All heavy atoms as an XYZ file, in Angstrom:
990
protein
N      98.229     59.032     80.861
C      97.999     59.181     82.283
C      99.241     58.687     83.044
O      99.791     57.642     82.746
C      96.777     58.362     82.676
C      96.327     58.623     84.080
S      94.616     58.111     84.263
C      94.808     56.814     85.426
N      99.663     59.425     84.046
C     100.866     59.095     84.796
C     100.554     58.056     85.870
O      99.579     58.158     86.586
C     101.415     60.364     85.441
C     102.697     60.136     86.170
C     103.206     61.422     86.787
O     102.580     62.463     86.672
N     104.329     61.339     87.446
N     101.413     57.032     85.948
C     101.237     56.013     86.969
C     101.757     56.535     88.292
O     102.779     57.202     88.342
C     102.041     54.759     86.614
C     101.320     53.812     85.718
C     102.123     52.536     85.548
O     102.597     51.960     86.545
O     102.269     52.130     84.398
N     101.060     56.210     89.365
C     101.559     56.575     90.680
C     102.400     55.441     91.218
O     102.103     54.273     90.999
C     100.399     56.869     91.656
O      99.580     55.710     91.739
C      99.591     58.061     91.204
N     103.451     55.787     91.888
C     104.343     54.797     92.464
C     104.029     54.678     93.946
O     103.903     55.683     94.633
C     105.811     55.239     92.290
O     106.031     55.507     90.910
C     106.762     54.175     92.751
N     103.917     53.449     94.413
C     103.604     53.259     95.825
C     104.774     53.726     96.681
O     105.927     53.771     96.238
C     103.279     51.802     96.126
O     104.454     51.033     96.219
N     104.473     54.028     97.896
C     105.475     54.466     98.859
C     106.582     53.428     98.979
O     107.763     53.761     98.987
C     104.770     54.697    100.195
C     105.701     54.955    101.309
C     106.230     56.155    101.660
C     106.244     54.005    102.214
N     107.071     56.012    102.734
C     107.087     54.693    103.090
C     106.098     52.635    102.369
C     107.775     54.071    104.103
C     106.795     52.001    103.390
C     107.618     52.729    104.238
N     106.212     52.151     99.072
C     107.205     51.090     99.243
C     108.094     50.952     98.017
O     109.282     50.691     98.143
C     106.511     49.769     99.540
C     105.898     49.746    100.915
C     105.205     48.434    101.229
O     105.344     47.470    100.495
N     104.468     48.396    102.304
N     107.546     51.125     96.841
C     108.347     51.034     95.618
C     109.344     52.187     95.545
O     110.487     52.001     95.140
C     107.449     51.029     94.388
C     106.662     49.748     94.213
C     105.612     49.851     93.116
O     105.507     50.910     92.469
O     104.888     48.870     92.932
N     108.912     53.391     95.930
C     109.797     54.556     95.872
C     110.981     54.410     96.829
O     112.058     54.913     96.570
C     109.030     55.834     96.235
C     108.111     56.323     95.158
C     107.663     57.743     95.387
C     106.741     57.891     96.545
N     106.153     59.227     96.678
N     110.772     53.724     97.933
C     111.805     53.629     98.973
C     112.323     52.212     99.169
O     112.897     51.902    100.211
C     111.255     54.181    100.289
C     110.828     55.607    100.188
N     111.721     56.633    100.001
C     109.602     56.171    100.199
C     111.055     57.774     99.922
N     109.772     57.521    100.029
N     112.169     51.377     98.152
C     112.561     49.970     98.256
C     114.033     49.813     98.626
O     114.380     49.014     99.498
C     112.264     49.259     96.936
C     112.536     47.783     96.974
C     112.162     47.129     95.654
C     112.408     45.639     95.732
N     111.962     44.959     94.519
N     114.902     50.571     97.988
C     116.331     50.453     98.265
C     116.655     50.836     99.713
O     117.412     50.145    100.390
C     117.144     51.326     97.311
C     118.630     51.124     97.477
C     119.455     51.881     96.460
O     118.911     52.292     95.422
O     120.645     52.066     96.725
N     116.053     51.911    100.194
C     116.299     52.330    101.577
C     115.783     51.292    102.570
O     116.429     51.025    103.584
C     115.657     53.688    101.834
C     116.370     54.795    101.074
C     115.499     56.000    100.854
O     114.298     55.817    100.553
O     116.019     57.109    100.968
N     114.639     50.707    102.277
C     114.086     49.669    103.151
C     115.021     48.462    103.176
O     115.307     47.909    104.244
C     112.673     49.273    102.691
C     111.705     50.434    102.937
C     112.198     48.015    103.409
C     110.351     50.281    102.270
N     115.539     48.079    102.033
C     116.478     46.959    101.979
C     117.765     47.263    102.743
O     118.315     46.399    103.418
C     116.782     46.582    100.529
C     115.603     45.907     99.854
O     114.760     45.299    100.515
N     115.530     46.024     98.549
N     118.253     48.485    102.635
C     119.448     48.887    103.383
C     119.172     48.821    104.880
O     120.014     48.366    105.660
C     119.911     50.307    102.973
C     120.440     50.284    101.548
C     120.982     50.824    103.934
C     120.683     51.662    100.961
N     117.986     49.238    105.278
C     117.624     49.193    106.693
C     117.585     47.744    107.189
O     118.063     47.454    108.285
C     116.284     49.890    106.919
C     115.833     50.067    108.357
C     116.917     50.726    109.203
C     114.557     50.891    108.404
N     117.047     46.836    106.390
C     117.076     45.423    106.763
C     118.522     44.935    106.901
O     118.849     44.169    107.811
C     116.329     44.559    105.744
C     114.847     44.472    105.975
C     113.961     44.877    104.992
C     114.321     43.974    107.164
C     112.588     44.790    105.188
C     112.951     43.881    107.372
C     112.083     44.285    106.381
N     119.412     45.383    106.019
C     120.834     45.016    106.114
C     121.437     45.521    107.424
O     122.201     44.810    108.073
C     121.620     45.624    104.948
C     121.423     44.964    103.619
C     122.194     45.685    102.514
O     123.283     46.250    102.781
O     121.692     45.693    101.374
N     121.111     46.751    107.790
C     121.638     47.333    109.030
C     121.175     46.545    110.254
O     121.968     46.285    111.161
C     121.197     48.789    109.175
S     121.982     49.926    108.045
N     119.905     46.181    110.271
C     119.364     45.395    111.387
C     120.100     44.058    111.460
O     120.480     43.610    112.538
C     117.842     45.167    111.207
C     117.054     46.446    111.488
C     117.341     44.018    112.091
C     116.918     46.814    112.944
N     120.333     43.458    110.310
C     121.018     42.171    110.270
C     122.436     42.292    110.800
O     122.895     41.459    111.574
C     121.005     41.621    108.842
C     121.631     40.251    108.773
O     122.843     40.139    108.655
N     120.810     39.230    108.849
N     123.144     43.338    110.397
C     124.531     43.526    110.845
C     124.599     43.810    112.346
O     125.458     43.287    113.043
C     125.188     44.677    110.085
C     125.563     44.321    108.682
C     126.202     45.501    107.984
C     126.438     45.195    106.519
N     126.930     46.359    105.795
N     123.713     44.657    112.831
C     123.770     45.072    114.236
C     123.270     43.992    115.187
O     123.836     43.793    116.250
C     122.977     46.350    114.440
C     123.018     46.855    115.863
C     122.872     48.334    115.909
C     122.919     48.856    117.313
N     124.254     49.166    117.751
N     122.196     43.312    114.818
C     121.561     42.368    115.740
C     121.567     40.920    115.257
O     120.998     40.059    115.918
C     120.109     42.789    115.993
C     119.993     44.084    116.716
N     120.181     44.189    118.070
C     119.720     45.336    116.278
C     120.022     45.449    118.438
N     119.746     46.161    117.370
N     122.156     40.649    114.100
C     122.144     39.300    113.510
C     120.722     38.755    113.417
O     120.448     37.611    113.750
C     123.026     38.342    114.319
O     124.344     38.786    114.335
N     119.822     39.620    112.992
C     118.415     39.270    112.854
C     118.040     39.413    111.385
O     118.339     40.421    110.762
C     117.536     40.178    113.746
C     117.848     39.886    115.214
C     116.068     39.982    113.449
C     117.168     40.810    116.184
N     117.395     38.406    110.858
C     117.044     38.403    109.445
C     115.745     39.158    109.186
O     114.994     39.474    110.108
C     116.857     36.956    108.935
O     115.718     36.385    109.585
C     118.099     36.117    109.180
N     115.498     39.399    107.924
C     114.249     40.031    107.486
C     113.056     39.206    107.960
O     112.055     39.745    108.427
C     114.250     40.143    105.968
C     113.035     40.773    105.371
C     113.114     40.768    103.854
N     114.232     41.545    103.364
C     114.120     42.627    102.607
N     112.957     43.038    102.203
N     115.182     43.277    102.216
N     113.176     37.888    107.864
C     112.094     36.993    108.293
C     111.836     37.127    109.790
O     110.699     37.048    110.232
C     112.418     35.540    107.931
C     112.399     35.257    106.445
C     113.645     35.772    105.703
O     114.722     35.959    106.317
O     113.518     36.026    104.492
N     112.919     37.298    110.579
C     112.752     37.493    112.026
C     111.983     38.780    112.320
O     111.120     38.806    113.191
C     114.114     37.570    112.729
C     114.872     36.261    112.722
O     114.230     35.190    112.663
O     116.121     36.303    112.772
N     112.323     39.839    111.596
C     111.660     41.127    111.822
C     110.166     41.033    111.540
O     109.358     41.577    112.281
C     112.293     42.237    110.951
C     113.723     42.521    111.405
C     111.469     43.516    110.974
C     113.845     43.192    112.739
N     109.791     40.351    110.493
C     108.374     40.287    110.127
C     107.639     39.144    110.819
O     106.426     39.030    110.693
C     108.159     40.202    108.597
C     108.742     41.416    107.918
C     108.725     38.924    108.025
N     108.356     38.319    111.586
C     107.711     37.208    112.287
C     106.814     37.743    113.402
O     106.852     38.917    113.765
C     108.768     36.267    112.877
O     109.370     36.841    114.019
N     106.034     36.854    113.967
C     105.131     37.218    115.065
C     105.778     37.018    116.430
O     105.138     37.231    117.450
C     103.844     36.386    114.992
C     103.050     36.576    113.716
C     102.460     37.952    113.631
C     101.649     38.115    112.354
N     101.135     39.444    112.207
N     107.048     36.640    116.445
C     107.743     36.364    117.698
C     107.798     37.602    118.588
O     107.943     38.725    118.102
C     109.169     35.888    117.407
O     109.879     35.737    118.610
N     107.718     37.351    119.886
C     107.806     38.453    120.856
C     109.089     38.388    121.675
O     109.164     38.965    122.756
C     106.604     38.412    121.793
C     105.314     38.753    121.108
C     104.204     38.811    122.110
N     102.961     39.203    121.484
C     101.838     39.373    122.145
N     101.808     39.182    123.439
N     100.748     39.729    121.514
N     110.086     37.685    121.163
C     111.369     37.635    121.861
C     111.903     39.054    121.992
O     111.802     39.852    121.067
C     112.370     36.777    121.094
C     112.035     35.306    121.099
C     113.087     34.535    120.322
C     112.745     33.068    120.285
N     113.724     32.337    119.456
N     112.503     39.329    123.142
C     112.955     40.688    123.454
C     113.858     41.266    122.371
O     113.692     42.411    121.956
C     113.670     40.699    124.802
C     114.079     42.070    125.253
C     114.719     42.033    126.616
C     115.097     43.430    127.051
N     115.647     43.443    128.410
N     114.829     40.459    121.898
C     115.769     40.981    120.897
C     115.065     41.311    119.579
O     115.436     42.247    118.886
C     116.941     40.029    120.670
C     116.564     38.671    120.137
C     116.207     37.634    121.204
O     116.107     37.973    122.388
O     116.029     36.467    120.820
N     114.019     40.563    119.250
C     113.275     40.847    118.021
C     112.393     42.074    118.184
O     112.270     42.886    117.262
C     112.429     39.641    117.607
C     113.200     38.376    117.245
C     112.236     37.272    116.820
C     114.209     38.646    116.161
N     111.804     42.223    119.348
C     110.955     43.389    119.607
C     111.790     44.667    119.528
O     111.381     45.649    118.910
C     110.245     43.263    120.970
C     109.549     44.562    121.348
C     109.244     42.111    120.947
N     112.985     44.637    120.121
C     113.846     45.826    120.076
C     114.313     46.117    118.648
O     114.369     47.277    118.241
C     115.049     45.654    121.013
C     114.677     45.691    122.482
S     113.740     47.174    122.956
C     114.957     48.438    122.711
N     114.630     45.079    117.908
C     115.055     45.283    116.514
C     113.902     45.856    115.688
O     114.109     46.740    114.863
C     115.537     43.967    115.913
N     112.687     45.364    115.908
C     111.519     45.918    115.207
C     111.321     47.382    115.553
O     110.990     48.191    114.704
C     110.248     45.150    115.604
C     109.964     44.001    114.742
C     108.610     43.372    115.094
N     108.782     41.954    114.893
C     108.707     41.025    115.833
N     108.382     41.345    117.063
N     108.915     39.779    115.536
N     111.510     47.709    116.824
C     111.353     49.105    117.253
C     112.354     49.993    116.526
O     112.004     51.053    116.016
C     111.529     49.221    118.758
C     111.407     50.663    119.238
C     111.646     50.794    120.693
N     110.455     50.409    121.422
C     110.323     50.575    122.725
N     111.302     51.075    123.442
N     109.213     50.226    123.330
N     113.609     49.561    116.476
C     114.620     50.324    115.746
C     114.224     50.470    114.283
O     114.260     51.567    113.723
C     115.990     49.642    115.833
C     116.747     49.737    117.135
C     117.983     48.847    117.084
C     117.131     51.166    117.444
N     113.863     49.362    113.669
C     113.493     49.359    112.261
C     112.358     50.329    111.982
O     112.457     51.195    111.110
C     113.090     47.940    111.839
C     112.674     47.841    110.403
C     113.612     47.585    109.424
C     111.349     48.004    110.026
C     113.243     47.495    108.086
C     110.967     47.917    108.705
C     111.908     47.662    107.733
N     111.273     50.199    112.714
C     110.090     51.024    112.434
C     110.345     52.504    112.690
O     109.915     53.351    111.916
C     108.898     50.543    113.261
C     108.382     49.208    112.789
S     106.772     48.700    113.439
C     106.878     48.981    115.161
N     111.059     52.817    113.750
C     111.269     54.221    114.064
C     112.258     54.889    113.126
O     112.045     56.030    112.721
C     111.673     54.379    115.530
C     110.475     54.250    116.430
O     109.628     55.132    116.465
N     110.363     53.137    117.114
N     113.321     54.202    112.770
C     114.263     54.778    111.801
C     113.558     54.962    110.469
O     113.659     56.018    109.838
C     115.533     53.912    111.653
C     116.346     54.349    110.451
C     116.367     53.996    112.917
N     112.838     53.947    110.052
C     112.108     54.038    108.789
C     111.155     55.223    108.810
O     111.119     56.026    107.877
C     111.347     52.736    108.531
C     110.644     52.611    107.200
C     111.661     52.624    106.065
C     109.843     51.318    107.145
N     110.415     55.363    109.873
C     109.462     56.457    109.978
C     110.156     57.815    109.957
O     109.788     58.696    109.189
C     108.628     56.314    111.252
C     107.598     57.388    111.410
C     106.451     57.383    110.626
C     107.756     58.406    112.327
C     105.492     58.375    110.758
C     106.809     59.397    112.468
C     105.675     59.382    111.680
N     111.182     57.984    110.780
C     111.844     59.286    110.893
C     112.588     59.686    109.627
O     112.522     60.830    109.195
C     112.791     59.296    112.090
C     112.045     59.294    113.397
C     112.965     59.284    114.598
O     114.195     59.449    114.439
O     112.445     59.108    115.711
N     113.317     58.757    109.058
C     114.110     59.078    107.874
C     113.208     59.333    106.672
O     113.355     60.326    105.965
C     115.094     57.934    107.535
C     116.108     57.730    108.652
C     115.780     58.180    106.208
C     117.129     58.815    108.804
N     112.279     58.437    106.439
C     111.494     58.531    105.224
C     110.324     59.500    105.325
O     109.858     60.003    104.310
C     111.028     57.144    104.797
C     112.172     56.159    104.538
C     111.641     54.825    104.080
C     113.174     56.712    103.553
N     109.874     59.781    106.533
C     108.804     60.766    106.695
C     109.265     62.132    106.180
O     108.501     62.856    105.552
C     108.380     60.883    108.154
C     107.287     61.917    108.360
C     107.031     62.207    109.819
O     107.994     62.291    110.598
O     105.858     62.374    110.160
N     110.525     62.443    106.426
C     111.040     63.734    105.965
C     111.126     63.799    104.441
O     111.063     64.869    103.855
C     112.408     64.011    106.586
O     113.341     63.064    106.143
N     111.252     62.639    103.793
C     111.343     62.599    102.342
C     109.987     62.474    101.668
O     109.834     62.870    100.518
C     112.208     61.405    101.905
C     113.643     61.509    102.313
C     114.388     60.296    101.846
C     115.859     60.398    102.224
N     116.610     59.276    101.689
N     109.045     61.865    102.353
C     107.761     61.558    101.726
C     106.627     61.853    102.709
O     106.280     61.014    103.536
C     107.735     60.083    101.304
C     106.573     59.734    100.404
O     105.621     60.532    100.332
O     106.617     58.666     99.784
N     106.082     63.030    102.617
C     105.031     63.456    103.542
C     103.732     62.667    103.380
O     102.874     62.696    104.231
C     104.736     64.960    103.379
C     105.911     65.840    103.700
C     106.283     65.737    105.157
C     107.427     66.686    105.476
N     107.987     66.491    106.777
N     103.593     61.921    102.264
C     102.381     61.134    102.037
C     102.415     59.794    102.760
O     101.414     59.101    102.829
C     102.175     60.880    100.535
C     101.934     62.162     99.782
O     101.393     63.108    100.385
O     102.293     62.223     98.594
N     103.564     59.419    103.303
C     103.703     58.147    103.984
C     102.876     58.153    105.269
O     102.801     59.155    105.956
C     105.162     57.915    104.339
C     105.436     56.600    104.996
S     107.126     56.512    105.609
C     107.090     57.726    106.902
N     102.278     57.025    105.578
C     101.481     56.923    106.800
C     102.047     55.843    107.706
O     102.806     54.979    107.266
C     100.016     56.570    106.479
O      99.979     55.255    105.923
C      99.398     57.574    105.533
N     101.642     55.878    108.961
C     102.060     54.855    109.912
C     101.577     53.478    109.462
O     102.258     52.483    109.643
C     101.525     55.181    111.299
C     102.132     56.419    111.885
C     101.490     56.832    113.187
O     100.432     56.346    113.559
N     102.131     57.748    113.882
N     100.411     53.432    108.873
C      99.864     52.154    108.394
C     100.753     51.543    107.324
O     100.933     50.325    107.270
C      98.458     52.342    107.839
O      97.589     52.751    108.863
N     101.332     52.368    106.469
C     102.201     51.846    105.408
C     103.475     51.229    105.979
O     103.972     50.242    105.461
C     102.545     52.951    104.420
C     101.367     53.357    103.571
C     101.666     54.529    102.663
O     102.190     55.542    103.157
O     101.380     54.411    101.470
N     103.996     51.810    107.041
C     105.169     51.230    107.686
C     104.789     49.900    108.324
O     105.497     48.912    108.195
C     105.741     52.179    108.754
C     106.321     53.407    108.084
C     106.802     51.468    109.585
C     106.748     54.468    109.042
N     103.667     49.865    108.995
C     103.213     48.650    109.656
C     103.028     47.513    108.664
O     103.398     46.374    108.936
C     101.895     48.907    110.392
O     102.056     49.936    111.327
N     102.473     47.818    107.511
C     102.257     46.805    106.478
C     103.588     46.217    106.045
O     103.702     45.019    105.782
C     101.504     47.410    105.278
C     101.565     46.508    104.063
C     100.068     47.683    105.658
N     104.625     47.036    105.984
C     105.939     46.577    105.539
C     106.476     45.449    106.411
O     107.211     44.595    105.946
C     106.914     47.756    105.521
C     108.252     47.406    104.964
C     108.129     47.085    103.491
N     109.396     46.562    103.028
C     109.521     45.627    102.128
N     108.478     45.097    101.561
N     110.704     45.207    101.771
N     106.122     45.451    107.689
C     106.581     44.374    108.565
C     105.402     43.535    109.057
O     105.469     42.929    110.118
C     107.423     44.901    109.736
C     106.643     45.851    110.601
C     108.701     45.523    109.257
C     107.293     46.109    111.932
N     104.369     43.475    108.259
C     103.182     42.646    108.494
C     102.584     42.836    109.881
O     102.319     41.890    110.601
C     103.471     41.143    108.244
O     104.435     40.684    109.186
C     103.929     40.904    106.823
N     102.367     44.057    110.241
C     101.732     44.390    111.509
C     100.569     45.344    111.250
O     100.508     46.010    110.234
C     102.714     45.103    112.457
C     103.873     44.274    112.910
C     103.387     43.247    113.916
N     104.456     42.514    114.517
C     105.109     41.516    113.972
N     104.854     41.163    112.745
N     106.041     40.874    114.620
N      99.684     45.425    112.247
C      98.632     46.427    112.211
C      99.234     47.758    112.603
O     100.372     47.840    113.052
C      97.523     46.084    113.213
C      96.796     44.803    112.870
O      96.722     44.478    111.667
O      96.309     44.143    113.796
N      98.445     48.802    112.502
C      98.922     50.130    112.870
C      99.131     50.246    114.386
O     100.023     50.936    114.856
C      97.913     51.177    112.393
C      98.351     52.589    112.668
C      97.339     53.584    112.118
N      97.603     54.899    112.620
C      97.140     55.373    113.766
N      96.365     54.637    114.521
N      97.436     56.593    114.149
N      98.316     49.547    115.174
C      98.391     49.658    116.641
C      99.774     49.321    117.196
O     100.291     50.077    118.035
C      97.316     48.799    117.299
N     100.413     48.221    116.765
C     101.769     47.964    117.276
C     102.772     49.048    116.881
O     103.677     49.359    117.645
C     102.156     46.625    116.646
C     100.870     45.970    116.328
C      99.928     47.089    115.991
N     102.590     49.631    115.711
C     103.490     50.713    115.316
C     103.339     51.886    116.279
O     104.327     52.444    116.751
C     103.222     51.198    113.890
C     104.056     52.395    113.548
C     105.362     52.236    113.147
C     103.549     53.672    113.702
C     106.157     53.337    112.878
C     104.335     54.777    113.432
C     105.644     54.608    113.023
N     102.108     52.253    116.573
C     101.855     53.369    117.496
C     102.459     53.049    118.863
O     103.096     53.899    119.489
C     100.344     53.671    117.592
C     100.062     54.670    118.692
C      99.817     54.168    116.254
N     102.302     51.799    119.304
C     102.869     51.378    120.590
C     104.400     51.499    120.566
O     105.002     52.035    121.495
C     102.446     49.936    120.893
C     103.095     49.369    122.105
N     102.712     49.724    123.381
C     104.119     48.489    122.240
C     103.477     49.082    124.253
N     104.334     48.331    123.579
N     105.036     50.996    119.500
C     106.492     51.092    119.377
C     106.933     52.549    119.312
O     107.956     52.921    119.883
C     106.996     50.362    118.128
C     107.139     48.890    118.314
N     108.044     48.336    119.171
C     106.490     47.862    117.732
C     107.957     47.020    119.112
N     107.016     46.705    118.246
N     106.194     53.359    118.623
C     106.553     54.780    118.485
C     106.509     55.488    119.840
O     107.430     56.211    120.199
C     105.608     55.458    117.474
C     105.981     56.878    117.154
C     107.192     56.935    116.247
N     107.540     58.323    116.022
C     108.769     58.759    115.879
N     109.774     57.929    115.879
N     109.010     60.035    115.693
N     105.451     55.247    120.595
C     105.342     55.856    121.932
C     106.454     55.359    122.843
O     107.061     56.140    123.586
C     103.980     55.547    122.551
C     102.858     56.343    121.962
C     101.536     55.993    122.625
C     100.394     56.759    122.001
N      99.103     56.399    122.598
N     106.712     54.049    122.795
C     107.791     53.487    123.611
C     109.136     54.076    123.236
O     109.954     54.392    124.102
N     109.359     54.222    121.944
C     110.618     54.798    121.466
C     110.778     56.232    121.968
O     111.830     56.595    122.505
C     110.674     54.775    119.943
C     111.706     55.691    119.374
N     113.057     55.422    119.452
C     111.591     56.896    118.753
C     113.724     56.414    118.893
N     112.865     57.311    118.460
N     109.764     57.038    121.784
C     109.858     58.441    122.194
C     110.079     58.557    123.698
O     110.866     59.396    124.155
C     108.617     59.213    121.755
C     108.450     59.348    120.236
C     107.096     59.965    119.907
C     109.578     60.159    119.625
N     109.439     57.704    124.466
C     109.611     57.701    125.916
C     111.038     57.283    126.290
O     111.713     57.977    127.052
C     108.590     56.753    126.557
C     108.663     56.767    128.064
O     108.730     57.816    128.686
N     108.656     55.589    128.652
N     111.506     56.160    125.736
C     112.843     55.664    126.052
C     113.930     56.601    125.545
O     114.956     56.788    126.202
C     113.057     54.272    125.449
C     112.213     53.208    126.134
O     111.592     53.506    127.181
O     112.161     52.076    125.617
N     113.725     57.202    124.399
C     114.703     58.113    123.813
C     114.930     59.324    124.717
O     116.051     59.796    124.870
C     114.241     58.562    122.424
C     115.296     59.298    121.632
C     116.251     58.590    120.917
C     115.324     60.681    121.592
C     117.229     59.248    120.192
C     116.296     61.352    120.859
C     117.242     60.631    120.164
O     118.204     61.289    119.445
N     113.874     59.802    125.313
C     113.994     60.947    126.211
C     114.499     60.600    127.596
O     115.026     61.449    128.304
N     114.370     59.349    127.986
C     114.693     58.934    129.347
C     116.045     58.265    129.528
O     116.688     58.448    130.557
C     113.664     57.915    129.822
C     112.504     58.467    130.492
C     111.697     57.299    130.982
N     110.742     57.748    131.962
C     109.843     56.978    132.480
N     109.779     55.719    132.136
N     109.000     57.456    133.356
N     116.424     57.421    128.584
C     117.580     56.549    128.790
C     118.706     56.885    127.826
O     118.568     56.743    126.615
C     117.175     55.080    128.619
C     116.041     54.671    129.527
C     114.774     54.411    129.010
C     116.240     54.566    130.894
C     113.732     54.039    129.843
C     115.201     54.204    131.732
C     113.953     53.939    131.205
O     112.921     53.587    132.030
N     119.839     57.295    128.392
C     120.989     57.666    127.568
C     121.489     56.491    126.728
O     121.888     56.669    125.579
C     122.124     58.190    128.443
C     121.844     59.543    129.047
C     122.985     60.010    129.920
C     122.626     61.335    130.572
N     123.685     61.790    131.469
N     121.470     55.291    127.299
C     121.971     54.131    126.554
C     121.078     53.833    125.348
O     121.576     53.503    124.268
C     122.077     52.899    127.453
O     120.819     52.542    127.974
N     119.768     53.948    125.520
C     118.856     53.724    124.397
C     119.043     54.809    123.340
O     119.095     54.526    122.145
C     117.399     53.686    124.862
C     116.434     53.515    123.713
C     116.185     52.261    123.175
C     115.799     54.617    123.130
C     115.329     52.089    122.103
C     114.942     54.457    122.059
C     114.712     53.187    121.550
O     113.865     53.036    120.485
N     119.164     56.051    123.799
C     119.346     57.175    122.878
C     120.621     56.975    122.053
O     120.614     57.147    120.838
C     119.422     58.485    123.654
C     119.539     59.726    122.799
C     119.595     60.966    123.694
C     119.530     62.271    123.004
N     120.247     62.481    121.802
N     121.705     56.570    122.711
C     122.964     56.347    122.000
C     122.834     55.198    120.994
O     123.269     55.319    119.846
C     124.099     56.061    122.980
C     125.423     55.821    122.272
C     126.560     55.719    123.225
C     127.896     55.441    122.593
N     128.069     55.588    121.194
N     122.231     54.078    121.422
C     122.063     52.941    120.519
C     121.239     53.341    119.297
O     121.586     53.020    118.163
C     121.375     51.777    121.236
C     121.131     50.586    120.339
C     120.380     49.451    121.020
O     119.997     49.580    122.187
O     120.173     48.434    120.336
N     120.158     54.063    119.533
C     119.282     54.477    118.440
C     119.999     55.445    117.496
O     119.962     55.274    116.283
C     118.007     55.115    118.985
C     117.072     55.532    117.889
C     116.271     54.601    117.248
C     117.011     56.856    117.465
C     115.425     54.963    116.217
C     116.171     57.233    116.439
C     115.384     56.289    115.823
O     114.561     56.657    114.789
N     120.645     56.458    118.070
C     121.341     57.449    117.241
C     122.463     56.808    116.421
O     122.645     57.141    115.247
C     121.906     58.579    118.105
C     120.817     59.497    118.649
O     119.681     59.466    118.121
O     121.094     60.232    119.610
N     123.201     55.883    117.031
C     124.272     55.184    116.308
C     123.703     54.355    115.159
O     124.240     54.363    114.051
C     125.068     54.273    117.246
C     125.930     55.038    118.230
O     126.106     56.266    118.050
O     126.416     54.412    119.193
N     122.612     53.655    115.428
C     121.982     52.833    114.395
C     121.465     53.705    113.253
O     121.685     53.402    112.081
C     120.835     52.012    114.998
C     120.160     51.138    113.994
C     120.748     49.959    113.580
C     118.954     51.505    113.446
C     120.137     49.147    112.636
C     118.327     50.707    112.506
C     118.920     49.523    112.099
N     120.833     54.790    113.597
C     120.290     55.700    112.585
C     121.418     56.302    111.745
O     121.311     56.398    110.520
C     119.479     56.799    113.264
C     118.740     57.717    112.315
C     117.876     58.689    113.105
C     117.249     59.724    112.234
N     116.462     60.695    113.014
N     122.510     56.653    112.385
C     123.658     57.217    111.671
C     124.275     56.174    110.730
O     124.629     56.499    109.591
C     124.706     57.719    112.655
C     125.870     58.412    111.997
C     126.842     58.978    113.009
O     126.743     58.721    114.207
N     127.787     59.742    112.530
N     124.380     54.930    111.185
C     124.891     53.862    110.317
C     124.009     53.706    109.089
O     124.499     53.551    107.967
C     124.954     52.527    111.066
C     126.035     52.491    112.132
O     126.905     53.395    112.144
O     125.992     51.571    112.970
N     122.708     53.732    109.295
C     121.761     53.603    108.188
C     121.923     54.761    107.206
O     122.012     54.557    106.002
C     120.326     53.558    108.725
C     119.281     53.698    107.655
C     119.069     52.675    106.738
C     118.515     54.845    107.567
C     118.102     52.810    105.749
C     117.549     54.978    106.592
C     117.342     53.963    105.673
N     121.984     55.989    107.722
C     122.129     57.155    106.846
C     123.441     57.083    106.069
O     123.476     57.436    104.884
C     122.058     58.438    107.668
C     120.676     58.718    108.215
C     120.626     59.861    109.200
O     121.635     60.092    109.927
O     119.589     60.522    109.267
N     124.519     56.633    106.703
C     125.808     56.502    106.023
C     125.732     55.485    104.897
O     126.235     55.725    103.794
C     126.896     56.079    107.006
O     127.085     57.074    107.978
N     125.109     54.352    105.148
C     124.960     53.330    104.107
C     124.123     53.838    102.946
O     124.429     53.548    101.792
C     124.318     52.069    104.672
C     125.260     51.025    105.244
C     124.480     49.883    105.871
C     126.202     50.492    104.192
N     123.090     54.597    103.240
C     122.245     55.152    102.174
C     123.054     56.091    101.290
O     122.923     56.073    100.075
C     121.038     55.894    102.753
S     119.734     54.806    103.322
N     123.909     56.900    101.897
C     124.719     57.838    101.119
C     125.742     57.101    100.271
O     126.001     57.477     99.132
C     125.424     58.818    102.049
C     124.470     59.801    102.676
C     125.155     60.679    103.715
O     126.321     60.505    104.030
N     124.398     61.624    104.246
N     126.316     56.047    100.798
C     127.309     55.265    100.057
C     126.665     54.610     98.842
O     127.231     54.613     97.760
C     127.951     54.188    100.960
C     128.854     54.852    101.999
C     128.726     53.169    100.135
C     129.331     53.923    103.102
N     125.475     54.057     99.007
C     124.833     53.322     97.925
C     124.173     54.254     96.908
O     123.830     53.820     95.836
C     123.817     52.342     98.482
C     124.523     51.243     99.253
C     123.667     50.042     99.428
C     124.496     48.977    100.133
N     123.900     47.690    100.088
N     123.991     55.507     97.239
C     123.382     56.461     96.281
C     124.414     57.204     95.562
O     125.247     57.434     95.134
C     122.460     57.435     96.992
C     121.195     56.744     97.445
O     120.784     55.729     96.914
N     120.576     57.296     98.461
């Protein structure tokens, strides 16, 4: 019988690279991202993390759910949905947010290609 691999196990390297990118860009550690803190800089870093993770890996793994992303950073699904809506709204409205997000996503994709 074939063992199934969890979503997180299949994408462990990409998730670790994403944590590295967050650390480089915002000087925020993995522990900060998963903490319960509501400091503005941590909330924005979490938003970047969750949305990049969702967008990049959703295209690779259609079985991934929003709940699985939320679990990765010790959150319920509701905050993920809130961050996703906020991201989509800000991405369409604010050029500075769109540029920051696109640059971060591009850095992440570049690192993934280098390490693969």
